[in-house]
N, C-alpha and C positions, 0 to 999 in steps of 0.2 A: 611972793612969800619971800622972806629973807633966810640966810642959811642956818640962822641960829633957831626959827620957826620951824624951817624943815629939820632941823636934827631934834629940836621936844618933841613932834610929831611924830617922826619916827621912836626914838625913845620911850611915847607913850602906849606906842605900837607894839612895840618889842622887850617891854619890860621884864615881863616875864625870863624871858632866853638872857636878858643882858645880867639880872639876878643869878641865873642857873650859872651863866658864864664866869661870874665874880667866885660862887660856890666852886665850879670844876677848879679855878685859879689857885685858892685858897686853899682844898685838898691836894693838889698838886704841891702846892708847896710844902705840905704835910707830910706824901711821902719821902722828900728833900730833906725833911729836917728830923722827923722820926723813923730813921732809917729801919730799926729794929722794931716798929709797929705801924711800917709802910704798906700794909694789906689792909688794913683799916679805913683811911683815906681813900684807897684805891679803891673799893668795894662801896664806898661813898658814892662815887665818882661815878660808877656803873649802874648803881639803885637810882640814882638820880639824875641818870640818861632816862630810862625806863618809863621813870614818874613822870619827865617833860612829855617823852613821847605819850604817852597814855593823854596827857592833857593837851596837847596840841595837835597831834598827829601831823608832824611836815610832812611838805610832798617828800619825792623820793630823792629829789635832790636836794633840797635841806638835809634830809637822815643821812643822806652820804657824808653830806660834809660834815656835820653832828658827828656821827661815829668816825670818820675819820680825823677828827678832831681827839675825840676820847681817846684814837689807841694809840695816836702818835703822842699826845702829853703822857697819858698815864703807862704806855711801853716804854717811852724815856725815861722817864723816871723811877719804872722798876729795874728797867736794863742798870741804869746807875747804879741803884744799891746792889743789884748781882756782881758788877764791877771791881765795889769795892769790898765784898763780900760780908756785905749784913742781909742779904737774903739767896736763900739757895737759886740755882738755877733753875729748878723745876716749876718754881716762880711763875716762870714767862707764859707758862702754858696757859695761866689762868688768861692773857689776852686774847687769843683765838676762841677759848671755850665762853668768856662772857660776851663775843661778838658773836656766837652764835647763838647765843640765848637771846640776847637782844633783836636780830634777825628774826629769832624762830616769834619773839612777841610783836615784830615786825609786823611779820606776815598774816599773825593772826588778827593785829587790832583792823589790818586794812581791810581784811575778808568783813571783818564786823562792820568795819566803815561803810563798805560795799551795798553791805546788805539794808542796811540802815538806810542808804541814800532809794535803794529799789523802793524799800517800803514806803518814803516818803513820798514817791514820784505815783506808787499806785495809790497813795492817798489824792494825792494831789487831783489823779487822773479820775478817780470814785469821785471826789468833791465834786470836778467839772462836770461829771455825766449825771449828778445828779443836780446840779443847777440848770444843767441843760432842760432835766426829765420836769422841772419846775415849770421854767418856761415856756415847754412845749404844752403840759399842761394846761395851764395860765391861757396858752394863745388857742387852744385847741375849745378850750370852753365859750372864746368869744367866737372861732369860726363855728363852730358844730349849734350852740343854742343860738345864737343870736338869728340865722338865715333859719333854722327849724321854726322859733317861735314866728317870726315874720310871715313863715310859706304857713302855718297854723292859722294864724290871724285871717290872710288874704281865703283859707281855704274855708274858714267859717264863715266870711261875708258872701263867697260866693255860692255858700250851700243856702243861705240864707235869702237871698236874692234871687235863686234860682227857680221860675216857674215850671220848667220839664220836670218830671217827675224822674225819670232815667237820669237826668243831670245831679239830681238831687241824690240818687241815690248810690254815682259815680262819686261824688262830693264826700259823702258819708264812708267811703274806701280809702281815698285820699286821707281824710281828716281820724280816720283810724288809726293808717298808716304809719303817719307822722307822729300820731301821739306814742305810734312803739316804737318809732324810730329815735325819738327823743329819750323816751325810759331808757332804749339800750346805750345810747352816748352818755346818759349821767351817768349810768352804772359803770360804764366803761373807765369813763373820765374819773369818776370815785377812786375807782378799783386803782387807778394810775395815783390818784392825790394820796394815797395811805402810806406812800415812802416817804411823805414830806416832817420834816420834825416839827411843825406844828397843826398835825391834822386833829389833833385831840384840845379841847378844852376841859378838861379836869377837874370837878368839884367832887367834894364827899358827900355822900348823901346816901340814908337807906334805898335797897334795891328795890323795895317791896313797893315803893310808894310810886316808881315807874311801872311796874308789871301790874298794879291795880288799873293806872291809867288805861296801860293796854287789853285791859282784860275790859273793862268800862267800854271801851270803843268800841271792840269786837264781839258783844255777846250780846248790844243793843239789835245786831243785825243778823249774829250766829249763835243762838240759843247755848248750842253746844259746848260752844266754849268757858270754861267754867272754872273756877278758883281753887287752889291746893292750898297746904303749908307756907305761908309768907315768912320767910325770917329776916327779920328787923336790922341785921348788919349793914354796918355803912360800910361803904366802898369807892374808891376814886373813880368815879365816869363821867366821859361825856357823855350829856342825857340825851343832844339830837341822833346821836349815833347809833347808841343803844337802845334807843325809841325803836329806830327802822328795822336794828336786828332781830328785837322782840317779833314787831308786827311780823316779820318777816318768815319767822319759825311759827307763827301762827296761822299764818297764810300758807305757809308749808301743807303743814298737818291740814290745813282742811281742802287744799286742792288734793292730799292722797289717803282720805278717807273717804267712806260715803258720807251720803248727808245724816244728818243727824247721829252722828258719831262719835260719842263723848271725845273732850280734848279738854287736858287739864293741863294748866298753867301756874308754875308752883316754884317758890324759892325756899333753897335749903344751903345750910352749911356745909361747906367742907373744907378740909383741911387749907391752912391759907389763905380760905376766901369765901365768895358762894356761887354757887350754880342756878342758873335760869333753869328751868326744866319745862318742857313743851314735850305731854305724854299724848297719846292717842290711843285708842283701840281699833285701830284699820289693820288692813292687809300685812305690815311691817315692811322690812327692806331684808331683800335675799343677803345672805353673810356674804358672797363673794363679791359683792357691791359696797358693801358700808363703808368701808375705808374711802370710797372715792366719793362719797356725800357730797363732801365740802368743798371738792376739785371745780375749778372752771369748768364750763363745757362737758360735763360729766353728763355720761349719754347710758338709756339701759333700751335697747330693742328701738332704737330709733327716737326713743324722746329723753330729754333731759330728764336728770333724778330728781330736779325742783321743781317738775313741771313748766319751769317756763323757760328762761333762751339758757339755763346752766349757769347762771350768775348771780340769783339771791341769796343761796348758801353758801356760795364763794365769800358775799361781800359781808355774810354773817360769821365765816371763818376771819374775815380780816379783821373785823370788828374788835373780835376778841383777842386777838393777836395783838392790834395794836395798843390795846390794853395792858398787853403782858400776861393774856390769860389763855386760853382754847376753846376747841368744841371735840364734844365727842356725840357717839350715835351708840344706843343700844337698840337690839332691837331681835324678836321672836317672829320668825312666818306667822304671818295670822293671829298673833296676839299683841298686834301693835308698833311702834317705836316710841322711843324717847330720846330728843335732840335734848343736848347740854351745851349752856356757852358760861364759861366759866370766868371768874373775876377775882385778880387778887386782891386781900387788903391792901397792901402794901402798893403806893404807888408805883404804876408801870415804869420798869428803866428800859425796856427793850426798846430800838427804833419801829416806829410806826406801821404796821401790817397793811391789809388791805380793807380800805372804808369805804360808805356809804352813808347817805342819810337824809333826815326831813327835821321838823322842830316839832316841840312840845310844849305847855306849860310846863316849869319847874316846881315842886312846891318849896317857896322858900323858905319855908319857918324849917324844912327836915334836911337843907341843904347849908355845907359848911365848906368854903372854900380850902382847898387844898394849900397846904404849907405853913 
């Protein structure tokens, strides 16, 4: 690179400082020429210095050089005016005063810059953690699910080919526990995956279509599951995720109520959205544990609150929060309980929460893509 190219490159990099230096030179000349009005270009120089620093935020060395240069130029020009009698001697006090004001601004700006740098590093750290979590979930999906599927296949094959009744009974236990372990791992992986930004695939559709499908599935084997009012308000939701959430709520109600206890599934309009409600007439939930119903691994008397591993209702909450909604419980002991999953009408903007799920056919005629 030639010397001319180096100079041009340097000029392009520091063109703002060059313009500012020219501005300082012109105003310094103005102090010497317009002596009775010298304080005007004097203050222009100091204001320009403050604006330049707020824009560029020089290093400490660069700041010291710029401040020293301005002090020398403005101080020398103003001192010349004082000596010639064009300015009162007390005008010289402007030099230390303006310097202190500038240094105070430097201190404040550098603190703000340091705070932004800390915030940037925290954001980068959090992004790296999120990426590592995403990779962990993907790896765990292969590491856990593939061996479990293989083990289940071999166990079922061994069960079919075994001739000894004792071996068959043992293999039944193995198969049952492997299915149980697969169910646990699937839910735990889903809970971890809910923090991923692409967890949901939203479409706008009436929720009552999905709820009616859920009622049709469950009522075939559990006649006590009935339909209540069904609001037809359309909201954005992930069909597969919400389907499993509704199934979990119904299944939870069945586990916690005596046989043939009526269970009503309904959809009602609420402020800013709709709520899917599963109401039963069972024993209800004690008031002191209602706030923990949707917690992970929440237990009562050595038994999980959702009748399983303590993950089912946690997944329901995760799905609701992923949609920007929430869950709630209303119960009076001895008079049943109502669990609600609320979804907002607007597209959820909150980061995904904790989710799980399966699949079901979507009523295409009732679905409109979001956006």
